[in-house]
FISELUM-694651 format. One record per residue (C-alpha): residue number from 1; residue in three letters; y, x, z. Coordinates in steps of 0.05 Angstrom, whole numbers. Layout:
# residues N
+-----+-----+--------+--------+--------+
!   i !  aa !      v !      u !      w !
+-----+-----+--------+--------+--------+
! NUM ! ALA !      Y !      X !      Z !
...
+-----+-----+--------+--------+--------+
This chain:
# residues 259
+-----+-----+--------+--------+--------+
!   i !  aa !      v !      u !      w !
+-----+-----+--------+--------+--------+
!   1 ! UNK !    715 !    804 !    485 !
!   2 ! UNK !    689 !    733 !    482 !
!   3 ! UNK !    759 !    707 !    471 !
!   4 ! UNK !    770 !    754 !    413 !
!   5 ! UNK !    703 !    735 !    381 !
!   6 ! UNK !    716 !    661 !    388 !
!   7 ! UNK !    787 !    667 !    361 !
!   8 ! UNK !    760 !    700 !    299 !
!   9 ! UNK !    704 !    650 !    291 !
!  10 ! UNK !    751 !    591 !    300 !
!  11 ! UNK !    797 !    618 !    246 !
!  12 ! UNK !    739 !    610 !    196 !
!  13 ! UNK !    731 !    536 !    208 !
!  14 ! UNK !    668 !    494 !    208 !
!  15 ! UNK !    627 !    547 !    172 !
!  16 ! UNK !    621 !    586 !    237 !
!  17 ! UNK !    603 !    526 !    281 !
!  18 ! UNK !    532 !    550 !    294 !
!  19 ! UNK !    557 !    620 !    312 !
!  20 ! UNK !    609 !    591 !    361 !
!  21 ! UNK !    555 !    550 !    395 !
!  22 ! UNK !    511 !    612 !    401 !
!  23 ! UNK !    568 !    651 !    434 !
!  24 ! UNK !    581 !    595 !    484 !
!  25 ! UNK !    507 !    588 !    499 !
!  26 ! UNK !    503 !    662 !    517 !
!  27 ! UNK !    566 !    656 !    560 !
!  28 ! UNK !    541 !    597 !    601 !
!  29 ! UNK !    473 !    629 !    609 !
!  30 ! UNK !    502 !    696 !    632 !
!  31 ! UNK !    483 !    710 !    704 !
!  32 ! UNK !    482 !    786 !    713 !
!  33 ! UNK !    550 !    812 !    734 !
!  34 ! UNK !    526 !    878 !    763 !
!  35 ! UNK !    551 !    916 !    702 !
!  36 ! UNK !    622 !    891 !    712 !
!  37 ! UNK !    675 !    932 !    748 !
!  38 ! UNK !    676 !    910 !    820 !
!  39 ! UNK !    747 !    886 !    814 !
!  40 ! UNK !    728 !    845 !    752 !
!  41 ! UNK !    664 !    816 !    780 !
!  42 ! UNK !    692 !    755 !    816 !
!  43 ! UNK !    742 !    737 !    761 !
!  44 ! UNK !    685 !    742 !    711 !
!  45 ! UNK !    641 !    696 !    752 !
!  46 ! UNK !    699 !    646 !    757 !
!  47 ! UNK !    712 !    647 !    683 !
!  48 ! UNK !    639 !    638 !    666 !
!  49 ! UNK !    634 !    581 !    716 !
!  50 ! UNK !    696 !    548 !    684 !
!  51 ! UNK !    667 !    554 !    614 !
!  52 ! UNK !    600 !    527 !    639 !
!  53 ! UNK !    635 !    467 !    669 !
!  54 ! UNK !    674 !    452 !    606 !
!  55 ! UNK !    611 !    458 !    564 !
!  56 ! UNK !    572 !    412 !    611 !
!  57 ! UNK !    628 !    360 !    607 !
!  58 ! UNK !    629 !    365 !    532 !
!  59 ! UNK !    553 !    359 !    530 !
!  60 ! UNK !    557 !    298 !    576 !
!  61 ! UNK !    607 !    264 !    530 !
!  62 ! UNK !    564 !    282 !    470 !
!  63 ! UNK !    502 !    253 !    503 !
!  64 ! UNK !    541 !    190 !    521 !
!  65 ! UNK !    565 !    182 !    449 !
!  66 ! UNK !    495 !    194 !    423 !
!  67 ! UNK !    468 !    142 !    472 !
!  68 ! UNK !    521 !     92 !    449 !
!  69 ! UNK !    503 !    106 !    377 !
!  70 ! UNK !    429 !     96 !    392 !
!  71 ! UNK !    444 !     30 !    427 !
!  72 ! UNK !    487 !      8 !    369 !
!  73 ! UNK !    432 !     27 !    320 !
!  74 ! UNK !    380 !     -9 !    363 !
!  75 ! UNK !    423 !    -72 !    364 !
!  76 ! UNK !    433 !    -69 !    288 !
!  77 ! UNK !    358 !    -58 !    278 !
!  78 ! UNK !    341 !   -117 !    324 !
!  79 ! UNK !    391 !   -162 !    288 !
!  80 ! UNK !    362 !   -142 !    221 !
!  81 ! UNK !    292 !   -155 !    247 !
!  82 ! UNK !    312 !   -225 !    271 !
!  83 ! UNK !    347 !   -239 !    205 !
!  84 ! UNK !    286 !   -216 !    166 !
!  85 ! UNK !    240 !   -260 !    208 !
!  86 ! UNK !    286 !   -319 !    198 !
!  87 ! UNK !    287 !   -308 !    123 !
!  88 ! UNK !    212 !   -304 !    122 !
!  89 ! UNK !    205 !   -367 !    164 !
!  90 ! UNK !    254 !   -405 !    118 !
!  91 ! UNK !    214 !   -382 !     58 !
!  92 ! UNK !    149 !   -408 !     89 !
!  93 ! UNK !    183 !   -474 !    106 !
!  94 ! UNK !    209 !   -482 !     35 !
!  95 ! UNK !    140 !   -470 !      7 !
!  96 ! UNK !    109 !   -520 !     55 !
!  97 ! UNK !    164 !   -570 !     40 !
!  98 ! UNK !    150 !   -568 !    -35 !
!  99 ! UNK !     77 !   -580 !    -22 !
! 100 ! UNK !     94 !   -638 !     25 !
! 101 ! UNK !    143 !   -671 !    -23 !
! 102 ! UNK !     92 !   -665 !    -78 !
! 103 ! UNK !     49 !   -716 !    -42 !
! 104 ! UNK !     97 !   -773 !    -56 !
! 105 ! UNK !     83 !   -773 !   -130 !
! 106 ! UNK !      8 !   -774 !   -122 !
! 107 ! UNK !    -34 !   -833 !   -146 !
! 108 ! UNK !    -96 !   -810 !   -109 !
! 109 ! UNK !   -140 !   -855 !    -67 !
! 110 ! UNK !   -119 !   -866 !      5 !
! 111 ! UNK !   -175 !   -820 !     29 !
! 112 ! UNK !   -157 !   -764 !    -19 !
! 113 ! UNK !    -83 !   -774 !     -4 !
! 114 ! UNK !    -98 !   -770 !     71 !
! 115 ! UNK !   -135 !   -704 !     61 !
! 116 ! UNK !    -77 !   -677 !     21 !
! 117 ! UNK !    -31 !   -699 !     78 !
! 118 ! UNK !    -73 !   -662 !    129 !
! 119 ! UNK !    -66 !   -597 !     90 !
! 120 ! UNK !      9 !   -606 !     77 !
! 121 ! UNK !     25 !   -623 !    149 !
! 122 ! UNK !    -17 !   -566 !    176 !
! 123 ! UNK !     21 !   -518 !    131 !
! 124 ! UNK !     87 !   -548 !    156 !
! 125 ! UNK !     66 !   -539 !    228 !
! 126 ! UNK !     47 !   -466 !    214 !
! 127 ! UNK !    112 !   -453 !    177 !
! 128 ! UNK !    151 !   -476 !    239 !
! 129 ! UNK !    111 !   -427 !    282 !
! 130 ! UNK !     65 !   -480 !    312 !
! 131 ! UNK !     -7 !   -457 !    323 !
! 132 ! UNK !    -54 !   -498 !    281 !
! 133 ! UNK !   -129 !   -513 !    285 !
! 134 ! UNK !   -148 !   -542 !    218 !
! 135 ! UNK !   -194 !   -602 !    208 !
! 136 ! UNK !   -264 !   -595 !    236 !
! 137 ! UNK !   -323 !   -638 !    255 !
! 138 ! UNK !   -373 !   -639 !    312 !
! 139 ! UNK !   -448 !   -644 !    301 !
! 140 ! UNK !   -491 !   -682 !    350 !
! 141 ! UNK !   -556 !   -658 !    380 !
! 142 ! UNK !   -627 !   -676 !    356 !
! 143 ! UNK !   -608 !   -689 !    284 !
! 144 ! UNK !   -551 !   -737 !    298 !
! 145 ! UNK !   -509 !   -706 !    243 !
! 146 ! UNK !   -433 !   -709 !    246 !
! 147 ! UNK !   -412 !   -749 !    306 !
! 148 ! UNK !   -337 !   -736 !    306 !
! 149 ! UNK !   -286 !   -716 !    252 !
! 150 ! UNK !   -220 !   -685 !    275 !
! 151 ! UNK !   -162 !   -682 !    226 !
! 152 ! UNK !   -132 !   -622 !    264 !
! 153 ! UNK !   -101 !   -597 !    328 !
! 154 ! UNK !    -38 !   -559 !    345 !
! 155 ! UNK !    -18 !   -518 !    405 !
! 156 ! UNK !     54 !   -526 !    427 !
! 157 ! UNK !     84 !   -497 !    491 !
! 158 ! UNK !     13 !   -484 !    516 !
! 159 ! UNK !     -7 !   -557 !    507 !
! 160 ! UNK !    -62 !   -579 !    460 !
! 161 ! UNK !    -47 !   -639 !    414 !
! 162 ! UNK !   -101 !   -673 !    373 !
! 163 ! UNK !    -68 !   -696 !    309 !
! 164 ! UNK !    -92 !   -754 !    266 !
! 165 ! UNK !    -62 !   -763 !    197 !
! 166 ! UNK !    -72 !   -825 !    153 !
! 167 ! UNK !    -37 !   -852 !     91 !
! 168 ! UNK !    -61 !   -922 !     77 !
! 169 ! UNK !    -30 !   -976 !     34 !
! 170 ! UNK !    -18 !  -1018 !     96 !
! 171 ! UNK !      4 !  -1001 !    167 !
! 172 ! UNK !    -43 !   -968 !    216 !
! 173 ! UNK !    -81 !  -1020 !    255 !
! 174 ! UNK !   -106 !  -1023 !    327 !
! 175 ! UNK !   -176 !  -1000 !    304 !
! 176 ! UNK !   -151 !   -933 !    277 !
! 177 ! UNK !   -110 !   -921 !    340 !
! 178 ! UNK !   -171 !   -937 !    383 !
! 179 ! UNK !   -212 !   -885 !    347 !
! 180 ! UNK !   -159 !   -832 !    363 !
! 181 ! UNK !   -157 !   -855 !    435 !
! 182 ! UNK !   -232 !   -844 !    442 !
! 183 ! UNK !   -222 !   -772 !    417 !
! 184 ! UNK !   -169 !   -760 !    470 !
! 185 ! UNK !   -208 !   -793 !    527 !
! 186 ! UNK !   -266 !   -745 !    514 !
! 187 ! UNK !   -221 !   -684 !    525 !
! 188 ! UNK !   -186 !   -667 !    590 !
! 189 ! UNK !   -111 !   -653 !    587 !
! 190 ! UNK !   -108 !   -665 !    512 !
! 191 ! UNK !    -49 !   -702 !    481 !
! 192 ! UNK !    -47 !   -742 !    417 !
! 193 ! UNK !     -2 !   -747 !    356 !
! 194 ! UNK !    -16 !   -798 !    302 !
! 195 ! UNK !     22 !   -789 !    236 !
! 196 ! UNK !     21 !   -847 !    186 !
! 197 ! UNK !     46 !   -852 !    115 !
! 198 ! UNK !     48 !   -927 !    118 !
! 199 ! UNK !     76 !   -942 !    187 !
! 200 ! UNK !     42 !   -978 !    245 !
! 201 ! UNK !     26 !  -1051 !    260 !
! 202 ! UNK !     53 !  -1082 !    324 !
! 203 ! UNK !    -17 !  -1085 !    357 !
! 204 ! UNK !    -26 !  -1010 !    342 !
! 205 ! UNK !     41 !   -994 !    375 !
! 206 ! UNK !     25 !  -1038 !    436 !
! 207 ! UNK !    -44 !  -1006 !    443 !
! 208 ! UNK !    -13 !   -937 !    443 !
! 209 ! UNK !     39 !   -959 !    495 !
! 210 ! UNK !    -16 !   -986 !    540 !
! 211 ! UNK !    -56 !   -921 !    533 !
! 212 ! UNK !      3 !   -881 !    559 !
! 213 ! UNK !    -18 !   -897 !    630 !
! 214 ! UNK !    -78 !   -851 !    617 !
! 215 ! UNK !    -53 !   -797 !    569 !
! 216 ! UNK !      8 !   -778 !    529 !
! 217 ! UNK !      6 !   -799 !    457 !
! 218 ! UNK !     61 !   -809 !    405 !
! 219 ! UNK !     66 !   -841 !    336 !
! 220 ! UNK !    104 !   -812 !    277 !
! 221 ! UNK !    117 !   -834 !    206 !
! 222 ! UNK !    125 !   -794 !    142 !
! 223 ! UNK !    197 !   -820 !    138 !
! 224 ! UNK !    211 !   -784 !    203 !
! 225 ! UNK !    179 !   -720 !    178 !
! 226 ! UNK !    222 !   -723 !    116 !
! 227 ! UNK !    283 !   -733 !    160 !
! 228 ! UNK !    265 !   -671 !    199 !
! 229 ! UNK !    262 !   -631 !    135 !
! 230 ! UNK !    324 !   -661 !    104 !
! 231 ! UNK !    366 !   -649 !    166 !
! 232 ! UNK !    336 !   -579 !    175 !
! 233 ! UNK !    315 !   -597 !    246 !
! 234 ! UNK !    260 !   -561 !    283 !
! 235 ! UNK !    192 !   -594 !    276 !
! 236 ! UNK !    168 !   -566 !    343 !
! 237 ! UNK !    228 !   -595 !    380 !
! 238 ! UNK !    217 !   -661 !    344 !
! 239 ! UNK !    145 !   -666 !    369 !
! 240 ! UNK !    164 !   -645 !    440 !
! 241 ! UNK !    220 !   -697 !    444 !
! 242 ! UNK !    173 !   -751 !    418 !
! 243 ! UNK !    123 !   -734 !    472 !
! 244 ! UNK !    176 !   -734 !    526 !
! 245 ! UNK !    200 !   -803 !    505 !
! 246 ! UNK !    128 !   -829 !    504 !
! 247 ! UNK !    115 !   -800 !    573 !
! 248 ! UNK !    181 !   -818 !    607 !
! 249 ! UNK !    203 !   -882 !    572 !
! 250 ! UNK !    135 !   -907 !    547 !
! 251 ! UNK !    163 !   -908 !    476 !
! 252 ! UNK !    110 !   -877 !    430 !
! 253 ! UNK !    149 !   -889 !    366 !
! 254 ! UNK !    215 !   -859 !    390 !
! 255 ! UNK !    253 !   -820 !    335 !
! 256 ! UNK !    295 !   -763 !    365 !
! 257 ! UNK !    336 !   -757 !    301 !
! 258 ! UNK !    358 !   -829 !    304 !
! 259 ! UNK !    396 !   -819 !    369 !
+-----+-----+--------+--------+--------+
């Protein structure tokens, strides 16, 4: 009887798909054979068992195909997510780059230009996924007022870096480096990064190199930052490689992109 019904349903094509599935469901769930003739009981059980096995195999293949489709969809969704995050990151970098490049046409005073540099560099750090703590100051006790001004700090690979940014008409001198050194010496485990728009004097470089026996500190120029942007390098990797060169080779002014 089931064979006759299925033959007729099959002849009608996809329109009877739901009905065919319902017939098969009732067959595989059939478990009462007492109403069958005794001579037909065992053959009926065997046929139902065969149909049940075929259906289970088909269901297993269907589940496997569904699982493969889900995995494929998950991979595509993950790839699209990564691509979207990359597009968003590139857009942030482009915005920060325009702000940074805009500094070079400024005729502001060195102090105002330095403040603008702080903001632009912090935006660049953030665009490259580096955690940023913007400029802040510390107030002393008992009416001492502001006792320390910090241009900013970044967190990279779990390490805190205090960042000093200056853009003078002449190279950074030993006195400016010494001020940054005092900031670092007052903080355990802190590292230092000094960014200059006008380069560094020889005494400033030597003072930094001598300080490396106490803490890790590196020097960077705006020309190097421009090179990072022009070559589409990673700013975080640039900072890490600078720190490694300062720590290992005692070269605080090493440029990773010049290698």
